C-alpha positions in Angstrom: 65.3 40.0 135.9 62.9 42.9 135.7 63.4 45.9 137.7 60.0 47.2 136.9 57.4 47.9 139.8 53.8 46.7 139.9 50.7 48.0 141.7 48.4 45.8 143.6 45.9 45.9 140.5 48.7 45.1 138.1 49.8 42.0 140.2 46.2 40.7 140.4 45.9 41.1 136.5 49.3 39.4 135.9 48.8 36.4 138.1 45.2 35.9 137.0 45.6 36.6 133.3 42.3 38.6 133.4 41.0 42.2 133.8 37.7 41.0 134.9 36.7 43.5 137.7 35.2 40.8 140.0 38.2 38.5 139.7 40.6 41.4 140.1 38.8 42.7 143.2 38.8 39.2 144.9 42.5 38.5 144.0 43.5 41.9 145.1 42.1 41.3 148.6 43.9 37.9 148.6 47.3 39.7 147.8 46.7 42.3 150.4 46.2 39.6 152.9 49.3 37.8 151.6 51.1 41.0 151.9 50.0 41.5 155.6 51.1 38.0 156.2 54.6 38.7 154.8 54.2 36.2 152.0 54.2 38.6 149.3 56.7 41.7 150.2 56.2 45.2 149.0 58.9 47.7 148.1 58.7 50.0 151.1 55.9 49.5 153.7 53.2 46.8 153.5 50.6 49.3 154.6 49.9 51.6 151.5 47.7 54.1 153.3 45.5 56.8 151.7 47.0 57.8 148.4 50.0 55.7 148.8 50.0 52.5 146.5 51.5 49.3 147.4 54.5 48.6 144.9 55.7 45.1 144.2 58.8 43.8 142.3 58.9 40.9 139.9 59.8 38.3 142.5 56.9 39.5 144.6 54.5 38.9 141.7 56.1 35.4 141.3 55.5 34.6 144.9 52.0 35.9 144.6 51.5 33.5 141.5 52.8 30.4 143.5 50.4 31.2 146.4 47.5 31.9 144.2 48.4 28.4 142.7 48.4 26.6 146.1 45.3 28.3 147.3 43.6 27.3 144.0 44.1 23.8 145.2 42.7 24.4 148.6 45.8 25.0 150.6 45.5 27.5 153.3 48.4 29.8 154.0 48.1 29.0 157.7 49.1 25.5 156.8 52.0 26.9 154.9 53.7 28.4 157.9 56.4 29.6 157.7 55.9 29.9 153.9 57.4 33.5 153.8 60.7 32.2 155.0 60.6 29.3 152.6 60.0 31.7 149.6 62.8 34.0 150.8 65.2 30.8 150.9 64.1 29.5 147.5 64.4 32.9 145.6 68.1 32.7 146.1 68.4 29.2 144.9 70.0 28.4 141.4 67.0 26.6 140.4 64.7 29.6 141.0 66.8 31.5 138.5 66.5 28.5 136.1 62.7 28.8 136.3 62.7 32.5 135.9 64.9 32.3 132.8 62.9 29.3 131.3 66.1 27.5 130.9 64.9 24.2 132.5 61.8 22.8 133.8 61.9 23.4 137.7 59.0 22.0 139.7 57.8 23.1 143.3 56.2 20.1 145.2 54.0 20.5 148.3 53.3 17.2 150.0 50.7 16.1 152.5 51.4 13.4 155.0 49.2 10.6 155.7 48.8 10.1 159.6 46.6 8.0 161.8 44.0 10.7 162.2 43.9 12.0 158.7 45.9 13.6 156.2 48.0 16.6 157.4 50.0 19.2 155.6 53.7 18.9 156.6 55.2 22.0 158.0 58.0 23.8 156.0 61.7 23.6 156.4 64.7 23.8 154.3 65.4 22.4 150.8 66.6 18.9 152.2 65.5 16.0 150.1 63.0 14.9 152.8 61.3 18.3 152.8 57.5 18.4 151.8 57.8 21.6 149.8 60.9 21.6 147.6 62.3 22.6 144.3 62.8 19.8 141.9 64.6 20.0 138.6 63.6 17.8 135.7 66.6 16.8 133.5 64.1 16.2 130.5 60.5 16.3 129.9 60.3 12.7 130.5 61.8 12.8 133.9 58.7 14.1 135.7 56.5 11.4 136.9 59.1 8.5 136.7 60.5 8.6 140.2 62.1 12.0 140.1 59.8 13.2 143.0 59.8 10.7 145.9 56.2 10.7 147.4 56.1 7.4 149.1 55.9 9.0 152.6 53.0 11.1 151.5 49.2 10.8 151.0 49.2 13.6 148.3 51.7 15.8 146.5 50.7 19.0 144.7 53.4 19.7 141.9 53.6 23.2 140.3 55.7 23.6 137.3 57.5 26.9 138.2 59.0 27.3 134.8 55.7 27.4 133.1 54.0 29.4 135.8 56.7 32.1 135.5 56.6 32.3 131.8 52.8 32.7 131.9 53.4 35.8 134.0 55.3 37.5 131.2 57.4 39.7 133.3 
Protein backbone atom coordinates (compact mmCIF):
# COMPACT_ATOMS: atom_id res chain seq x y z
CA UNK A 1 0.00 0.00 0.00
CA UNK A 2 1.24 3.47 -0.85
CA UNK A 3 2.57 5.72 1.92
CA UNK A 4 2.29 8.76 -0.32
CA UNK A 5 0.27 11.80 0.76
CA UNK A 6 -2.15 13.63 -1.51
CA UNK A 7 -3.54 17.16 -1.53
CA UNK A 8 -7.24 17.88 -1.94
CA UNK A 9 -6.68 18.82 -5.59
CA UNK A 10 -4.74 15.61 -6.24
CA UNK A 11 -7.54 13.55 -4.64
CA UNK A 12 -10.09 15.23 -6.93
CA UNK A 13 -7.91 14.60 -10.00
CA UNK A 14 -7.28 10.97 -9.06
CA UNK A 15 -10.90 10.03 -8.36
CA UNK A 16 -12.28 11.82 -11.45
CA UNK A 17 -9.48 10.97 -13.87
CA UNK A 18 -9.46 14.53 -15.21
CA UNK A 19 -7.74 17.88 -14.72
CA UNK A 20 -10.72 19.89 -16.03
CA UNK A 21 -10.87 22.92 -13.67
CA UNK A 22 -14.68 22.95 -13.42
CA UNK A 23 -14.84 19.25 -12.52
CA UNK A 24 -11.93 19.52 -10.07
CA UNK A 25 -13.54 22.53 -8.36
CA UNK A 26 -16.88 20.73 -7.96
CA UNK A 27 -15.36 17.46 -6.73
CA UNK A 28 -12.96 19.29 -4.40
CA UNK A 29 -15.98 20.89 -2.71
CA UNK A 30 -17.57 17.45 -2.38
CA UNK A 31 -14.41 15.94 -0.88
CA UNK A 32 -14.19 18.87 1.58
CA UNK A 33 -17.78 18.12 2.61
CA UNK A 34 -17.07 14.40 2.99
CA UNK A 35 -14.00 15.31 5.07
CA UNK A 36 -16.15 17.50 7.34
CA UNK A 37 -18.58 14.58 7.69
CA UNK A 38 -15.68 12.22 8.62
CA UNK A 39 -16.21 10.02 5.56
CA UNK A 40 -12.83 10.90 4.04
CA UNK A 41 -10.25 11.33 6.83
CA UNK A 42 -7.22 13.57 6.57
CA UNK A 43 -3.75 13.13 7.95
CA UNK A 44 -3.81 15.59 10.84
CA UNK A 45 -6.76 17.93 11.30
CA UNK A 46 -9.69 18.05 8.91
CA UNK A 47 -9.68 21.87 8.79
CA UNK A 48 -6.68 22.99 6.76
CA UNK A 49 -6.84 26.70 7.48
CA UNK A 50 -4.98 29.46 5.69
CA UNK A 51 -1.79 28.14 4.15
CA UNK A 52 -2.28 24.66 5.64
CA UNK A 53 -3.34 22.09 3.07
CA UNK A 54 -5.37 19.02 3.87
CA UNK A 55 -3.38 15.84 3.23
CA UNK A 56 -4.88 12.44 2.49
CA UNK A 57 -3.44 8.93 2.40
CA UNK A 58 -4.19 6.26 -0.21
CA UNK A 59 -7.07 4.72 1.76
CA UNK A 60 -8.70 8.15 2.09
CA UNK A 61 -8.47 8.50 -1.71
CA UNK A 62 -10.14 5.09 -2.06
CA UNK A 63 -12.89 6.13 0.35
CA UNK A 64 -13.44 9.30 -1.69
CA UNK A 65 -13.66 7.22 -4.87
CA UNK A 66 -16.28 4.91 -3.34
CA UNK A 67 -18.28 7.88 -2.07
CA UNK A 68 -18.11 9.62 -5.46
CA UNK A 69 -19.32 6.44 -7.15
CA UNK A 70 -22.32 6.19 -4.81
CA UNK A 71 -23.11 9.90 -5.18
CA UNK A 72 -22.91 9.55 -8.96
CA UNK A 73 -25.92 7.22 -8.72
CA UNK A 74 -27.92 9.59 -6.52
CA UNK A 75 -27.10 8.11 -3.12
CA UNK A 76 -26.86 10.93 -0.57
CA UNK A 77 -24.33 10.75 2.22
CA UNK A 78 -27.09 11.40 4.77
CA UNK A 79 -28.69 8.12 3.68
CA UNK A 80 -25.36 6.39 4.23
CA UNK A 81 -25.00 7.10 7.95
CA UNK A 82 -22.91 5.82 9.64
CA UNK A 83 -20.91 5.39 6.42
CA UNK A 84 -17.64 6.56 7.97
CA UNK A 85 -17.80 3.78 10.56
CA UNK A 86 -18.63 1.23 7.89
CA UNK A 87 -15.64 2.32 5.79
CA UNK A 88 -13.40 2.13 8.87
CA UNK A 89 -14.62 -1.42 9.41
CA UNK A 90 -14.19 -2.70 5.85
CA UNK A 91 -10.73 -1.12 5.46
CA UNK A 92 -9.49 -3.77 7.91
CA UNK A 93 -11.23 -6.61 6.09
CA UNK A 94 -9.10 -9.10 4.09
CA UNK A 95 -11.34 -8.54 1.06
CA UNK A 96 -10.40 -4.84 1.08
CA UNK A 97 -6.75 -5.85 0.72
CA UNK A 98 -7.67 -8.21 -2.13
CA UNK A 99 -9.42 -5.31 -3.88
CA UNK A 100 -6.39 -3.03 -3.29
CA UNK A 101 -3.92 -5.63 -4.57
CA UNK A 102 -6.09 -6.51 -7.56
CA UNK A 103 -5.84 -10.19 -6.67
CA UNK A 104 -9.56 -10.94 -6.93
CA UNK A 105 -12.71 -9.10 -7.89
CA UNK A 106 -14.34 -7.72 -4.76
CA UNK A 107 -17.74 -6.05 -4.97
CA UNK A 108 -19.37 -3.56 -2.64
CA UNK A 109 -23.14 -3.77 -2.76
CA UNK A 110 -25.57 -1.11 -1.54
CA UNK A 111 -29.21 -2.19 -1.39
CA UNK A 112 -32.44 -0.25 -1.14
CA UNK A 113 -35.32 -1.94 0.66
CA UNK A 114 -38.83 -1.94 -0.76
CA UNK A 115 -41.28 -0.83 1.94
CA UNK A 116 -45.02 -0.02 1.85
CA UNK A 117 -44.57 3.74 1.46
CA UNK A 118 -41.81 3.55 -1.14
CA UNK A 119 -38.20 2.53 -1.50
CA UNK A 120 -35.94 3.39 1.41
CA UNK A 121 -32.17 3.07 1.69
CA UNK A 122 -31.23 0.57 4.38
CA UNK A 123 -29.12 1.82 7.28
CA UNK A 124 -25.63 0.43 7.53
CA UNK A 125 -24.33 -2.02 10.06
CA UNK A 126 -21.75 -4.74 10.20
CA UNK A 127 -20.55 -7.11 7.49
CA UNK A 128 -23.17 -9.79 8.24
CA UNK A 129 -24.71 -11.50 5.25
CA UNK A 130 -28.02 -9.67 5.78
CA UNK A 131 -26.44 -6.21 5.59
CA UNK A 132 -27.49 -3.95 2.75
CA UNK A 133 -23.94 -2.65 2.24
CA UNK A 134 -21.33 -5.34 2.23
CA UNK A 135 -18.27 -6.73 0.54
CA UNK A 136 -18.79 -9.67 -1.75
CA UNK A 137 -15.95 -11.59 -3.35
CA UNK A 138 -16.49 -13.28 -6.70
CA UNK A 139 -14.69 -16.57 -7.10
CA UNK A 140 -14.63 -16.26 -10.88
CA UNK A 141 -15.70 -13.66 -13.44
CA UNK A 142 -18.82 -15.72 -14.06
CA UNK A 143 -19.92 -15.73 -10.39
CA UNK A 144 -21.27 -12.20 -10.40
CA UNK A 145 -24.91 -12.10 -11.42
CA UNK A 146 -25.58 -15.78 -10.74
CA UNK A 147 -26.95 -15.67 -7.22
CA UNK A 148 -23.72 -14.64 -5.50
CA UNK A 149 -25.31 -11.43 -4.24
CA UNK A 150 -28.64 -12.14 -2.57
CA UNK A 151 -31.02 -9.28 -3.38
CA UNK A 152 -34.48 -10.84 -3.02
CA UNK A 153 -35.41 -8.61 -0.05
CA UNK A 154 -34.45 -5.37 -1.77
CA UNK A 155 -36.02 -3.21 -4.47
CA UNK A 156 -32.64 -2.24 -5.93
CA UNK A 157 -28.99 -2.98 -5.42
CA UNK A 158 -26.05 -0.93 -6.63
CA UNK A 159 -22.87 -2.97 -7.00
CA UNK A 160 -19.40 -1.43 -7.27
CA UNK A 161 -16.44 -3.51 -8.37
CA UNK A 162 -13.90 -2.22 -5.83
CA UNK A 163 -11.02 -4.04 -7.50
CA UNK A 164 -11.58 -2.23 -10.79
CA UNK A 165 -12.36 1.08 -9.09
CA UNK A 166 -9.13 0.93 -7.08
CA UNK A 167 -7.10 -0.12 -10.15
CA UNK A 168 -8.42 2.92 -12.03
CA UNK A 169 -7.04 5.16 -9.24
CA UNK A 170 -3.51 3.94 -9.96
CA UNK A 171 -2.22 4.58 -6.43
